[in-house]
C-alpha positions in Angstrom: -1.7 35.6 -10.5 0.7 36.4 -7.7 -2.1 38.0 -5.6 -4.3 35.0 -6.1 -1.6 32.6 -5.1 -0.8 34.6 -2.0 -4.5 34.8 -1.0 -5.5 31.2 -1.6 -2.4 29.6 -0.3 -2.4 31.8 2.7 -6.0 30.8 3.5 -5.1 27.1 3.3 -1.6 26.9 4.9 -2.1 27.8 8.6 0.5 25.5 10.2 4.3 25.2 9.5 6.4 27.6 7.4 6.4 27.5 3.7 7.9 30.2 1.4 6.7 30.4 -2.2 8.5 32.1 -5.1 6.2 32.7 -8.1 7.1 32.5 -11.8 7.4 36.3 -11.8 9.9 36.3 -8.9 7.5 37.5 -6.1 8.1 35.8 -2.6 5.6 35.3 0.2 5.5 33.0 3.3 2.5 31.1 4.6 1.9 29.4 7.9 2.4 30.2 11.6 6.2 30.2 11.6 6.6 26.9 13.3 8.7 23.9 12.3 11.5 23.6 9.8 11.0 26.2 6.9 10.5 24.8 3.4 10.9 26.9 0.3 9.4 26.1 -3.1 9.2 27.8 -6.5 6.8 27.8 -9.4 8.7 28.0 -12.7 5.8 28.8 -15.0 2.5 30.7 -14.8 0.8 27.7 -16.2 1.9 25.6 -13.2 0.4 28.2 -10.9 -2.9 28.3 -12.7 -3.2 24.5 -12.7 -2.5 24.2 -9.0 -5.1 26.8 -8.2 -7.7 25.2 -10.4 -7.1 21.6 -9.5 -4.6 21.2 -6.6 -5.1 17.5 -5.8 -4.2 16.5 -9.4 -1.9 19.4 -10.6 0.6 19.6 -7.7 2.0 16.1 -8.5 1.9 16.8 -12.2 3.8 20.1 -12.1 6.4 18.5 -9.8 6.8 15.6 -12.3 7.2 18.1 -15.1 9.8 20.1 -13.2 7.7 23.2 -13.1 7.4 23.1 -9.3 10.7 22.7 -7.4 11.6 22.5 -3.7 14.5 24.8 -3.1 14.9 24.3 0.7 14.0 20.9 2.0 12.5 18.0 -0.1 9.1 17.2 -1.6 8.5 15.0 1.4 9.0 18.1 3.7 6.7 20.2 1.5 4.0 17.5 1.6 4.4 17.1 5.4 3.3 20.7 5.7 0.6 20.6 3.0 -1.0 17.4 4.4 -0.9 18.7 8.0 -3.3 21.6 7.7 -6.5 22.1 9.7 -8.6 21.6 6.6 -7.9 18.4 4.6 -8.5 20.2 1.3 -8.3 23.8 0.2 -11.8 25.3 0.3 -11.8 25.9 -3.4 -11.2 22.2 -4.1 -14.3 20.9 -2.4 -16.5 21.2 -5.4 -14.2 18.9 -7.4 -14.2 16.5 -4.4 -18.0 16.2 -4.5 -17.9 15.7 -8.3 -15.4 12.9 -7.9 -17.4 11.3 -5.0 -20.5 11.2 -7.2 -18.7 9.2 -10.0 -16.4 7.1 -7.8 -18.4 3.9 -8.5 -17.7 4.4 -12.2 -14.0 5.1 -11.7 -13.8 2.0 -9.5 -15.8 -0.3 -11.8 -13.3 -3.2 -12.0 -14.6 -6.2 -13.9 -11.9 -8.9 -14.6 -10.6 -7.4 -17.8 -10.2 -3.9 -16.4 -8.7 -5.3 -13.2 -6.0 -7.0 -15.2 -5.2 -3.7 -17.1 -5.0 -1.8 -13.9 -2.6 -4.3 -12.3 -0.4 -4.3 -15.4 -0.1 -0.5 -15.2 1.7 -0.7 -11.9 3.0 -4.2 -11.3 4.3 -5.1 -14.7 6.9 -2.4 -14.7 10.6 -3.3 -15.1 11.3 -5.5 -12.1 14.6 -3.7 -11.5 12.6 -0.7 -10.4 11.2 -2.5 -7.4 14.6 -3.9 -6.5 15.8 -0.3 -5.9 13.7 0.1 -2.8 12.0 -3.0 -1.6 13.4 -5.6 0.8 15.2 -8.7 -0.4 11.9 -10.6 -0.4 10.1 -7.9 -2.5 7.3 -7.3 0.1 5.3 -4.5 -1.5 3.0 -3.9 1.5 3.1 -2.6 5.1 5.8 -4.0 7.2 5.3 -4.8 10.9 7.8 -3.1 13.2 8.0 -5.0 16.4 10.5 -2.5 17.6 11.2 1.0 16.2 14.8 0.2 15.3 14.0 -2.9 13.1 15.5 -3.0 9.6 13.1 -3.1 6.7 13.9 -6.7 5.9 13.3 -7.8 9.6 10.1 -5.8 9.7 8.8 -7.5 6.5 9.7 -10.9 7.9 7.8 -9.9 11.1 4.8 -9.1 9.0 4.7 -12.5 7.4 5.2 -14.1 10.8 2.3 -12.1 12.3 0.0 -13.0 9.4 1.0 -16.7 9.7 0.2 -16.7 13.4 -3.2 -15.2 12.9 -4.0 -17.8 10.2 -3.3 -20.7 12.6 -1.8 -22.8 9.9 -1.3 -26.5 10.4 1.0 -28.6 8.1 -0.8 -29.6 4.9 -3.5 -26.9 5.1 -4.7 -25.8 1.7 -4.1 -22.0 1.5 -5.2 -19.5 -1.0 -3.2 -16.3 -1.4 -5.3 -13.7 -3.2 -3.0 -11.1 -4.8 0.2 -13.1 -4.2 2.7 -10.4 -5.5 6.2 -11.7 -6.1 5.4 -14.8 -4.0 7.3 -14.0 -0.8 4.4 -14.5 1.6 3.2 -17.7 -0.1 6.7 -19.1 -0.1 7.1 -18.3 3.6 3.7 -20.0 4.4 4.7 -23.1 2.4 8.3 -23.4 3.7 7.9 -22.2 7.3 4.3 -22.9 8.2 3.9 -26.1 6.0 0.9 -24.9 4.0 0.0 -26.1 0.5 -0.2 -22.7 -1.2 -2.0 -21.5 -4.3 -1.3 -17.9 -5.1 -3.3 -15.9 -7.6 -2.2 -12.8 -9.3 -3.1 -10.7 -12.4 0.5 -9.6 -13.0 2.4 -11.6 -15.6 5.7 -10.1 -14.3 5.0 -11.2 -10.7 3.7 -14.6 -11.8 7.0 -15.4 -13.6 9.1 -14.3 -10.6 6.9 -16.2 -8.1 7.1 -19.5 -9.9 10.8 -19.1 -10.6 11.4 -18.5 -6.9 9.3 -21.5 -5.9 11.5 -23.7 -8.2 14.7 -22.3 -6.8 13.6 -23.1 -3.3 12.4 -26.6 -4.3 8.9 -25.6 -3.3 7.1 -26.0 -6.6 5.0 -28.8 -5.2 3.8 -26.9 -2.2 3.7 -23.4 -3.6 2.2 -22.8 -7.1 1.2 -19.4 -8.5 -1.4 -18.9 -11.3 -2.6 -16.0 -13.4 -6.2 -15.8 -12.3 -8.9 -13.4 -11.0 -10.2 -14.1 -7.5 -13.7 -14.3 -9.0 -12.9 -17.4 -11.0 -10.9 -19.4 -8.5 -12.4 -22.8 -7.7 -11.9 -25.3 -4.9 -12.0 -25.3 -1.1 -9.3 -23.8 1.1 -8.6 -24.2 4.8 -7.0 -20.8 4.9 -7.2 -17.6 2.8 -4.9 -14.6 3.0 -4.9 -11.4 1.1 -2.4 -8.7 1.5 -2.4 -5.4 -0.3 -4.9 -6.5 -2.9 -8.2 -5.4 -1.5 -7.3 -1.8 -2.4 -7.8 -2.8 -6.1 -11.2 -4.4 -5.7 -13.3 -1.3 -6.0 -16.1 -0.2 -3.7 -18.8 -1.7 -5.9 -17.3 -5.2 -5.7 -16.8 -5.6 -1.9 -19.9 -7.8 -1.6 -18.7 -9.9 -4.6 -15.3 -10.3 -3.0 -16.4 -11.4 0.4 -19.1 -13.8 -0.9 -16.5 -15.4 -3.1 -14.1 -15.8 -0.2 -17.0 -17.3 1.9 -17.6 -19.8 -0.9 -13.9 -20.8 -1.1 -13.3 -21.1 2.6 -13.8 -24.4 4.4 -16.4 -24.5 7.2 -13.6 -24.6 9.8 -11.4 -22.3 7.9 -9.7 -19.0 8.7 -9.1 -15.9 6.5 -7.0 -12.8 7.2 -7.4 -9.7 5.1 -4.6 -7.1 5.3 -5.5 -3.8 3.6 -4.8 0.0 3.7 -7.8 1.8 5.2 -9.0 5.2 6.1 -10.1 6.4 9.6 -12.1 9.3 8.3 -15.0 7.6 6.6 -15.8 7.0 2.9 -13.9 9.2 0.5 -12.5 9.4 -3.0 -9.2 8.3 -4.5 -6.6 10.9 -5.0 -6.9 11.9 -8.7 -3.2 12.0 -9.1 -2.7 8.5 -7.6 -5.6 7.2 -9.7 -4.2 8.6 -12.9 -0.5 7.8 -12.6 0.0 5.1 -9.9 -3.1 2.9 -9.1 -5.9 3.3 -11.7 -9.1 1.8 -10.4 -7.7 1.8 -6.8 -9.5 3.0 -3.7 -8.6 3.0 0.0 -11.7 1.8 2.0 -13.2 2.9 5.3 -14.1 0.2 7.7 -17.7 1.4 7.5 -17.7 0.4 3.9 -16.1 -3.0 4.5 -17.9 -4.3 7.5 -21.4 -4.3 6.0 -20.2 -6.4 3.0 -18.6 -8.9 5.4 -21.8 -9.2 7.3 -23.8 -9.8 4.2 -21.4 -12.5 3.1 -22.0 -14.8 6.1 -18.4 -14.5 7.4 -17.8 -13.8 11.0 -15.3 -11.2 12.2 -13.0 -12.7 14.8 -10.4 -10.0 15.2 -9.6 -6.5 13.9 -6.1 -5.0 14.4 -5.3 -1.5 13.3 -1.6 -0.7 12.3 -1.3 3.0 12.5 2.2 4.2 11.8 3.7 1.0 10.5 3.1 1.9 6.9 4.6 5.4 7.4 7.8 3.8 8.6 7.7 1.3 5.7 7.2 4.1 3.2 10.0 6.1 4.8 12.4 3.2 4.3 11.2 2.8 0.7 11.6 6.5 0.0 15.1 6.7 1.5 16.2 3.6 -0.5 14.7 5.0 -3.7 16.4 8.3 -3.3 19.7 6.7 -2.6 19.5 4.9 -6.0 17.4 7.5 -7.8 19.8 7.8 -10.7 19.2 4.1 -11.5 15.5 4.8 -11.8 16.3 7.7 -14.2 18.4 5.3 -16.3 15.6 2.7 -16.3 13.0 5.2 -17.4 13.6 9.0 -17.3 13.7 12.0 -15.0 10.0 12.6 -15.2 9.3 9.0 -14.1 11.8 9.3 -11.2 10.1 12.5 -10.0 6.7 10.7 -10.3 7.9 8.0 -7.9 9.6 10.4 -5.6 6.3 12.3 -5.3 4.3 9.0 -4.9 6.4 7.6 -2.1 6.5 11.0 -0.2 2.8 11.7 -0.6 1.9 8.2 0.6 4.2 8.4 3.6 2.8 11.8 4.7 -0.8 10.6 4.2 -0.1 8.0 6.9 1.8 10.4 9.2 -0.5 13.5 8.9 -3.9 12.2 7.8 -6.3 9.4 8.6 -4.7 6.5 6.7 -3.9 3.2 8.5 -3.7 -0.5 7.8 -6.3 -3.0 9.1 -6.0 -6.7 9.5 -9.4 -8.5 9.7 -9.5 -12.1 10.8 -12.6 -14.0 9.5 -14.2 -17.4 9.9 -17.5 -19.1 9.1 -18.4 -20.2 12.6 -17.7 -19.6 16.2 -14.9 -21.5 18.0 -12.5 -21.8 15.2 -10.2 -19.1 16.6 -9.0 -19.1 20.3 -11.0 -16.9 22.7 -8.0 -14.7 23.6 -5.2 -13.2 21.4 -2.4 -14.9 23.5 -2.0 -17.5 20.8 -0.6 -14.9 18.4 2.5 -14.3 20.4 2.9 -18.0 21.1 2.7 -18.9 17.4 5.1 -16.1 16.4 7.6 -17.5 18.9 7.2 -21.0 17.4 7.7 -19.6 13.9 10.8 -17.8 14.9 12.3 -21.1 16.0 11.4 -22.7 12.7 13.0 -19.7 10.8 16.2 -20.1 12.9 16.4 -23.8 11.9 16.0 -22.9 8.2 19.0 -20.6 8.1 22.2 -22.1 6.8 24.8 -22.7 9.5 27.8 -20.3 9.2 31.0 -22.2 8.6 34.4 -21.4 10.0 37.1 -20.9 7.4 38.8 -24.3 6.8 35.8 -26.4 7.7 
Protein backbone atom coordinates (compact mmCIF):
# COMPACT_ATOMS: atom_id res chain seq x y z
CA UNK A 1 0.00 0.00 0.00
CA UNK A 2 2.85 2.40 0.80
CA UNK A 3 4.30 1.99 -2.68
CA UNK A 4 0.92 2.58 -4.31
CA UNK A 5 0.36 5.73 -2.27
CA UNK A 6 3.80 7.07 -3.11
CA UNK A 7 3.35 6.36 -6.82
CA UNK A 8 -0.18 7.69 -7.33
CA UNK A 9 0.15 10.73 -5.07
CA UNK A 10 3.53 11.53 -6.60
CA UNK A 11 1.97 11.44 -10.07
CA UNK A 12 -0.78 13.86 -9.04
CA UNK A 13 0.96 16.35 -6.74
CA UNK A 14 3.39 18.31 -8.90
CA UNK A 15 3.17 21.76 -7.23
CA UNK A 16 3.75 22.71 -3.62
CA UNK A 17 5.28 20.58 -0.88
CA UNK A 18 3.29 17.90 0.93
CA UNK A 19 4.75 15.19 3.13
CA UNK A 20 2.73 12.04 3.80
CA UNK A 21 3.13 9.58 6.65
CA UNK A 22 1.41 6.26 6.04
CA UNK A 23 -0.39 4.08 8.56
CA UNK A 24 2.74 1.87 8.68
CA UNK A 25 5.00 4.84 9.44
CA UNK A 26 6.63 5.35 6.00
CA UNK A 27 7.24 8.97 4.97
CA UNK A 28 7.52 10.52 1.50
CA UNK A 29 7.23 14.01 0.05
CA UNK A 30 5.40 15.05 -3.12
CA UNK A 31 5.57 18.24 -5.16
CA UNK A 32 8.22 20.60 -6.47
CA UNK A 33 9.43 21.90 -3.11
CA UNK A 34 7.79 25.32 -3.42
CA UNK A 35 5.54 27.09 -0.92
CA UNK A 36 4.90 26.41 2.73
CA UNK A 37 5.32 22.69 3.49
CA UNK A 38 2.30 20.75 4.70
CA UNK A 39 2.52 17.40 6.51
CA UNK A 40 -0.36 14.92 6.74
CA UNK A 41 -0.79 11.42 8.16
CA UNK A 42 -3.02 8.45 7.40
CA UNK A 43 -3.92 6.63 10.61
CA UNK A 44 -5.41 3.50 9.03
CA UNK A 45 -4.77 1.35 5.98
CA UNK A 46 -8.52 1.50 5.28
CA UNK A 47 -8.32 5.29 4.92
CA UNK A 48 -5.44 4.88 2.44
CA UNK A 49 -7.36 2.37 0.33
CA UNK A 50 -10.49 4.51 0.25
CA UNK A 51 -8.63 7.65 -0.84
CA UNK A 52 -6.93 5.73 -3.65
CA UNK A 53 -10.18 4.15 -4.83
CA UNK A 54 -12.42 7.24 -4.61
CA UNK A 55 -10.41 10.37 -3.75
CA UNK A 56 -13.17 12.97 -4.32
CA UNK A 57 -15.48 11.32 -1.81
CA UNK A 58 -13.11 9.58 0.57
CA UNK A 59 -10.70 12.38 1.47
CA UNK A 60 -13.43 14.37 3.19
CA UNK A 61 -14.83 11.25 4.83
CA UNK A 62 -11.55 10.07 6.34
CA UNK A 63 -10.86 13.60 7.59
CA UNK A 64 -14.30 13.65 9.25
CA UNK A 65 -13.57 10.29 10.85
CA UNK A 66 -10.19 11.42 12.16
CA UNK A 67 -8.30 8.86 10.06
CA UNK A 68 -6.55 11.57 8.02
CA UNK A 69 -4.90 14.32 10.05
CA UNK A 70 -2.88 17.41 9.19
CA UNK A 71 0.24 17.53 11.36
CA UNK A 72 1.86 20.64 9.90
CA UNK A 73 -0.53 23.33 8.64
CA UNK A 74 -4.31 23.03 8.44
CA UNK A 75 -6.80 21.20 6.25
CA UNK A 76 -7.19 24.49 4.35
CA UNK A 77 -3.43 24.49 3.65
CA UNK A 78 -3.59 20.87 2.49
CA UNK A 79 -6.54 21.54 0.19
CA UNK A 80 -4.83 24.65 -1.19
CA UNK A 81 -2.13 22.33 -2.50
CA UNK A 82 -4.40 19.51 -3.62
CA UNK A 83 -6.72 21.84 -5.56
CA UNK A 84 -3.86 23.72 -7.22
CA UNK A 85 -2.43 20.89 -9.29
CA UNK A 86 -1.95 20.93 -13.09
CA UNK A 87 -4.64 18.26 -13.40
CA UNK A 88 -7.98 18.98 -11.73
CA UNK A 89 -8.44 15.32 -10.79
CA UNK A 90 -6.02 12.44 -10.27
CA UNK A 91 -5.91 10.41 -13.46
CA UNK A 92 -7.28 7.33 -11.75
CA UNK A 93 -10.42 9.26 -10.72
CA UNK A 94 -11.58 10.23 -14.23
CA UNK A 95 -13.61 7.04 -14.78
CA UNK A 96 -15.66 7.84 -11.68
CA UNK A 97 -16.11 11.41 -12.96
CA UNK A 98 -17.57 10.17 -16.24
CA UNK A 99 -19.92 7.80 -14.44
CA UNK A 100 -21.14 10.68 -12.25
CA UNK A 101 -21.57 12.90 -15.30
CA UNK A 102 -23.74 10.31 -17.00
CA UNK A 103 -26.15 10.14 -14.05
CA UNK A 104 -26.03 13.78 -12.93
CA UNK A 105 -29.58 14.51 -14.17
CA UNK A 106 -30.87 11.75 -11.90
CA UNK A 107 -28.92 13.04 -8.90
CA UNK A 108 -30.21 16.56 -9.56
CA UNK A 109 -33.83 15.55 -10.14
CA UNK A 110 -35.43 18.05 -7.76
CA UNK A 111 -39.25 18.00 -7.84
CA UNK A 112 -40.91 20.05 -5.06
CA UNK A 113 -40.97 17.25 -2.48
CA UNK A 114 -37.33 16.37 -2.95
CA UNK A 115 -36.29 20.03 -3.03
CA UNK A 116 -37.84 20.53 0.40
CA UNK A 117 -35.99 17.50 1.80
CA UNK A 118 -32.70 18.74 0.36
CA UNK A 119 -33.19 22.20 1.84
CA UNK A 120 -34.05 20.78 5.26
CA UNK A 121 -30.83 18.71 5.24
CA UNK A 122 -28.70 21.84 5.32
CA UNK A 123 -30.78 24.87 6.30
CA UNK A 124 -32.87 23.39 9.11
CA UNK A 125 -29.85 22.70 11.29
CA UNK A 126 -29.64 24.28 14.73
CA UNK A 127 -29.70 28.03 14.11
CA UNK A 128 -26.92 28.51 16.66
CA UNK A 129 -24.53 26.82 14.25
CA UNK A 130 -24.86 29.58 11.66
CA UNK A 131 -24.48 32.28 14.28
CA UNK A 132 -20.97 30.94 14.92
CA UNK A 133 -19.63 32.20 11.61
CA UNK A 134 -22.12 34.32 9.63
CA UNK A 135 -22.45 38.09 9.88
CA UNK A 136 -25.04 39.69 12.15
CA UNK A 137 -27.63 39.66 9.33
CA UNK A 138 -27.06 35.95 8.58
CA UNK A 139 -26.19 36.44 4.93
CA UNK A 140 -25.29 32.94 3.76
CA UNK A 141 -24.02 33.88 0.31
CA UNK A 142 -21.13 35.70 -1.34
CA UNK A 143 -20.34 39.11 0.13
CA UNK A 144 -19.24 42.08 -1.99
CA UNK A 145 -15.87 43.52 -1.01
CA UNK A 146 -15.73 47.11 -2.24
CA UNK A 147 -12.28 47.31 -0.65
CA UNK A 148 -9.97 44.48 0.46
CA UNK A 149 -10.03 45.60 4.10
CA UNK A 150 -13.82 45.54 4.55
CA UNK A 151 -15.26 43.62 7.47
CA UNK A 152 -17.58 40.72 6.70
CA UNK A 153 -20.60 42.65 7.98
CA UNK A 154 -19.79 45.67 5.82
CA UNK A 155 -19.17 43.48 2.77
CA UNK A 156 -22.51 41.72 3.21
CA UNK A 157 -24.25 45.09 3.50
CA UNK A 158 -22.45 46.16 0.31
CA UNK A 159 -23.78 43.00 -1.41
CA UNK A 160 -27.36 43.88 -0.51
CA UNK A 161 -26.82 47.46 -1.66
CA UNK A 162 -25.27 46.29 -4.94
CA UNK A 163 -28.22 44.02 -5.68
CA UNK A 164 -30.73 46.72 -4.75
CA UNK A 165 -29.01 49.14 -7.14
CA UNK A 166 -29.25 46.67 -10.01
CA UNK A 167 -32.93 46.04 -9.28
CA UNK A 168 -33.77 49.75 -9.75
CA UNK A 169 -36.39 49.58 -7.02
CA UNK A 170 -38.97 52.31 -6.60
CA UNK A 171 -41.06 52.70 -3.45
CA UNK A 172 -44.05 50.37 -3.51
CA UNK A 173 -42.61 47.96 -6.07
CA UNK A 174 -43.85 44.39 -5.57
CA UNK A 175 -40.73 42.27 -5.12
CA UNK A 176 -40.35 38.50 -5.02
CA UNK A 177 -37.30 37.07 -3.22
CA UNK A 178 -36.85 33.44 -4.34
CA UNK A 179 -34.91 31.58 -1.67
CA UNK A 180 -35.17 34.28 0.97
CA UNK A 181 -32.93 32.69 3.60
CA UNK A 182 -33.16 34.26 7.06
CA UNK A 183 -34.82 37.32 5.54
CA UNK A 184 -31.92 39.77 5.60
CA UNK A 185 -32.03 40.79 1.95
CA UNK A 186 -35.83 41.03 1.87
CA UNK A 187 -35.88 43.17 5.01
CA UNK A 188 -33.21 45.46 3.55
CA UNK A 189 -35.17 45.89 0.31
CA UNK A 190 -38.34 46.65 2.26
CA UNK A 191 -36.80 49.02 4.80
CA UNK A 192 -34.15 50.79 2.76
CA UNK A 193 -35.44 50.56 -0.81
CA UNK A 194 -39.16 50.75 -0.01
CA UNK A 195 -40.25 47.56 -1.75
CA UNK A 196 -43.27 45.44 -0.88
CA UNK A 197 -41.47 42.11 -0.40
CA UNK A 198 -42.66 38.53 -0.60
CA UNK A 199 -39.97 36.02 0.28
CA UNK A 200 -40.32 32.30 -0.43
CA UNK A 201 -38.27 29.57 1.21
CA UNK A 202 -38.48 25.82 1.74
CA UNK A 203 -36.79 25.96 5.16
CA UNK A 204 -39.14 25.99 8.15
CA UNK A 205 -36.29 27.19 10.38
CA UNK A 206 -35.52 30.15 8.11
CA UNK A 207 -39.20 30.96 7.68
CA UNK A 208 -39.75 31.35 11.42
CA UNK A 209 -36.67 33.52 11.84
CA UNK A 210 -37.56 35.73 8.84
CA UNK A 211 -41.09 36.51 9.98
CA UNK A 212 -39.95 37.09 13.56
CA UNK A 213 -37.34 39.58 12.32
CA UNK A 214 -39.94 41.34 10.17
CA UNK A 215 -42.19 41.72 13.22
CA UNK A 216 -39.32 43.02 15.36
CA UNK A 217 -38.55 45.69 12.76
CA UNK A 218 -42.23 46.61 12.35
CA UNK A 219 -41.99 45.52 8.71
CA UNK A 220 -44.59 42.74 8.76
CA UNK A 221 -46.78 44.66 6.33
CA UNK A 222 -44.06 45.30 3.76
CA UNK A 223 -42.02 42.09 4.16
CA UNK A 224 -43.75 38.74 4.47
CA UNK A 225 -42.18 35.32 4.12
CA UNK A 226 -43.94 32.11 3.15
CA UNK A 227 -43.08 28.42 2.88
CA UNK A 228 -43.50 27.85 -0.84
CA UNK A 229 -41.73 26.40 -3.87
CA UNK A 230 -40.91 28.82 -6.67
CA UNK A 231 -42.96 26.66 -9.05
CA UNK A 232 -46.20 27.32 -7.22
CA UNK A 233 -45.85 31.07 -6.59
CA UNK A 234 -48.63 33.14 -8.14
CA UNK A 235 -49.05 36.84 -8.86
CA UNK A 236 -47.22 39.54 -10.75
CA UNK A 237 -44.04 41.21 -9.48
CA UNK A 238 -42.22 44.37 -10.52
CA UNK A 239 -38.93 42.97 -9.31
CA UNK A 240 -37.56 39.47 -8.70
CA UNK A 241 -34.31 38.65 -6.92
CA UNK A 242 -32.77 35.29 -6.15
CA UNK A 243 -29.53 34.89 -4.21
CA UNK A 244 -27.83 31.58 -3.48
CA UNK A 245 -30.87 29.52 -4.44
CA UNK A 246 -30.23 28.67 -8.09
CA UNK A 247 -27.54 26.18 -7.08
CA UNK A 248 -30.36 24.00 -5.70
CA UNK A 249 -32.58 24.04 -8.81
CA UNK A 250 -30.90 21.18 -10.68
CA UNK A 251 -29.71 21.25 -14.27
CA UNK A 252 -32.86 19.54 -15.52
CA UNK A 253 -35.07 22.31 -14.14
CA UNK A 254 -33.34 25.44 -15.48
CA UNK A 255 -35.90 25.97 -18.21
CA UNK A 256 -38.75 25.49 -15.73
CA UNK A 257 -37.15 28.02 -13.40
CA UNK A 258 -36.69 30.79 -15.95
CA UNK A 259 -40.07 30.24 -17.60
CA UNK A 260 -41.72 30.59 -14.21
CA UNK A 261 -39.75 33.77 -13.49
CA UNK A 262 -40.83 35.17 -16.86
CA UNK A 263 -44.45 34.42 -16.03
CA UNK A 264 -44.19 36.15 -12.64
CA UNK A 265 -42.28 39.22 -13.85
CA UNK A 266 -44.19 42.31 -14.97
CA UNK A 267 -43.64 43.49 -18.56
CA UNK A 268 -41.50 46.41 -17.33
CA UNK A 269 -39.96 44.39 -14.52
CA UNK A 270 -36.35 43.63 -13.64
CA UNK A 271 -34.86 40.46 -12.20
CA UNK A 272 -31.39 39.82 -10.76
CA UNK A 273 -30.06 36.29 -10.31
CA UNK A 274 -27.03 35.81 -8.03
CA UNK A 275 -25.50 32.33 -8.13
CA UNK A 276 -22.25 30.43 -7.79
CA UNK A 277 -21.00 29.37 -11.21
CA UNK A 278 -18.11 27.56 -12.81
CA UNK A 279 -15.81 28.95 -15.50
CA UNK A 280 -14.67 25.55 -16.77
CA UNK A 281 -17.88 24.38 -18.45
CA UNK A 282 -20.44 21.72 -17.44
CA UNK A 283 -19.28 19.39 -14.68
CA UNK A 284 -20.56 17.24 -11.83
CA UNK A 285 -21.16 18.02 -8.18
CA UNK A 286 -18.51 17.01 -5.71
CA UNK A 287 -19.68 13.63 -4.39
CA UNK A 288 -18.66 14.59 -0.85
CA UNK A 289 -20.55 17.90 -0.99
CA UNK A 290 -23.60 16.18 -2.50
CA UNK A 291 -23.63 13.49 0.18
CA UNK A 292 -22.94 15.54 3.29
CA UNK A 293 -23.62 19.24 2.62
CA UNK A 294 -25.92 20.05 -0.34
CA UNK A 295 -27.82 16.99 -1.64
CA UNK A 296 -29.29 17.69 -5.05
CA UNK A 297 -27.10 20.76 -5.51
CA UNK A 298 -25.09 21.67 -8.59
CA UNK A 299 -22.93 24.65 -9.56
CA UNK A 300 -23.81 25.61 -13.16
CA UNK A 301 -21.67 26.84 -16.00
CA UNK A 302 -22.95 29.91 -17.84
CA UNK A 303 -23.13 27.78 -20.98
CA UNK A 304 -25.86 25.74 -19.24
CA UNK A 305 -27.73 28.78 -17.93
CA UNK A 306 -27.81 31.12 -20.94
CA UNK A 307 -29.73 28.77 -23.30
CA UNK A 308 -32.47 28.28 -20.69
CA UNK A 309 -32.78 32.07 -20.31
CA UNK A 310 -33.01 32.52 -24.07
CA UNK A 311 -35.78 29.95 -24.36
CA UNK A 312 -37.77 31.59 -21.53
CA UNK A 313 -38.22 34.87 -23.39
CA UNK A 314 -36.22 36.90 -20.86
CA UNK A 315 -33.55 39.34 -22.08
CA UNK A 316 -30.10 39.50 -20.52
CA UNK A 317 -29.31 43.11 -19.64
CA UNK A 318 -26.09 42.66 -17.68
CA UNK A 319 -23.74 39.95 -16.43
CA UNK A 320 -21.18 40.61 -13.71
CA UNK A 321 -18.61 38.05 -12.61
CA UNK A 322 -17.41 38.19 -9.00
CA UNK A 323 -14.19 36.20 -8.94
CA UNK A 324 -12.51 36.18 -5.52
CA UNK A 325 -15.29 37.77 -3.49
CA UNK A 326 -16.58 34.38 -2.37
CA UNK A 327 -13.08 33.18 -1.50
CA UNK A 328 -12.75 36.13 0.88
CA UNK A 329 -16.24 35.49 2.25
CA UNK A 330 -15.43 31.84 2.92
CA UNK A 331 -12.12 32.76 4.51
CA UNK A 332 -13.97 35.00 6.96
CA UNK A 333 -16.52 32.25 7.65
CA UNK A 334 -13.79 29.64 8.15
CA UNK A 335 -11.79 31.83 10.53
CA UNK A 336 -14.90 32.66 12.55
CA UNK A 337 -15.93 29.02 12.68
CA UNK A 338 -12.49 27.87 13.81
CA UNK A 339 -12.43 30.54 16.52
CA UNK A 340 -15.66 29.05 17.95
CA UNK A 341 -15.17 25.46 16.87
CA UNK A 342 -15.67 24.03 20.36
CA UNK A 343 -19.17 25.48 20.39
CA UNK A 344 -19.96 23.54 17.21
CA UNK A 345 -18.66 20.38 18.90
CA UNK A 346 -20.99 21.01 21.86
CA UNK A 347 -23.93 21.60 19.51
CA UNK A 348 -23.28 18.39 17.57
CA UNK A 349 -20.03 16.41 17.93
CA UNK A 350 -16.41 16.29 16.83
CA UNK A 351 -17.18 14.51 13.56
CA UNK A 352 -19.71 17.22 12.63
CA UNK A 353 -17.19 19.97 13.42
CA UNK A 354 -14.57 18.31 11.23
CA UNK A 355 -17.16 18.00 8.45
CA UNK A 356 -17.83 21.75 8.52
CA UNK A 357 -14.14 22.55 8.81
CA UNK A 358 -13.52 20.52 5.66
CA UNK A 359 -16.54 22.02 3.86
CA UNK A 360 -15.55 25.66 4.47
CA UNK A 361 -11.90 25.01 3.59
CA UNK A 362 -12.70 23.04 0.43
CA UNK A 363 -15.18 25.67 -0.74
CA UNK A 364 -12.72 28.52 -0.18
CA UNK A 365 -9.91 26.77 -2.03
CA UNK A 366 -12.21 25.87 -4.91
CA UNK A 367 -12.70 29.59 -5.51
CA UNK A 368 -9.02 30.43 -5.00
CA UNK A 369 -7.45 27.61 -6.96
CA UNK A 370 -10.04 26.38 -9.44
CA UNK A 371 -12.68 27.79 -11.78
CA UNK A 372 -15.49 28.71 -9.41
CA UNK A 373 -16.92 32.23 -9.39
CA UNK A 374 -20.20 34.05 -8.73
CA UNK A 375 -22.33 35.55 -11.48
CA UNK A 376 -25.03 38.17 -11.25
CA UNK A 377 -27.35 38.18 -14.25
CA UNK A 378 -29.77 41.08 -14.70
CA UNK A 379 -32.87 40.18 -16.72
CA UNK A 380 -35.89 41.97 -18.19
CA UNK A 381 -38.71 41.21 -20.63
CA UNK A 382 -38.14 44.10 -22.99
CA UNK A 383 -35.51 46.59 -24.10
CA UNK A 384 -35.24 50.01 -22.47
CA UNK A 385 -36.19 48.99 -18.94
CA UNK A 386 -32.58 49.24 -17.72
CA UNK A 387 -30.36 52.31 -18.45
CA UNK A 388 -27.98 52.03 -21.39
CA UNK A 389 -24.82 52.34 -19.27
CA UNK A 390 -23.85 50.93 -15.88
CA UNK A 391 -23.26 54.35 -14.29
CA UNK A 392 -26.63 54.14 -12.55
CA UNK A 393 -25.36 51.36 -10.27
CA UNK A 394 -22.82 53.58 -8.51
CA UNK A 395 -25.32 56.44 -8.30
CA UNK A 396 -27.98 54.23 -6.76
CA UNK A 397 -25.51 52.70 -4.32
CA UNK A 398 -24.55 56.19 -3.18
CA UNK A 399 -28.21 57.08 -2.65
CA UNK A 400 -28.82 53.89 -0.68
CA UNK A 401 -25.82 54.61 1.56
CA UNK A 402 -27.47 57.90 2.44
CA UNK A 403 -30.71 56.12 3.33
CA UNK A 404 -28.78 53.62 5.47
CA UNK A 405 -27.10 56.45 7.36
CA UNK A 406 -30.48 58.00 8.12
CA UNK A 407 -31.76 54.69 9.49
CA UNK A 408 -28.98 54.29 12.06
CA UNK A 409 -29.90 55.41 15.58
CA UNK A 410 -28.21 58.62 16.69
CA UNK A 411 -25.51 58.04 19.28
CA UNK A 412 -26.32 59.88 22.50
CA UNK A 413 -23.85 61.57 24.80
CA UNK A 414 -24.00 60.37 28.39
CA UNK A 415 -26.47 62.48 30.30
CA UNK A 416 -28.67 63.37 27.32
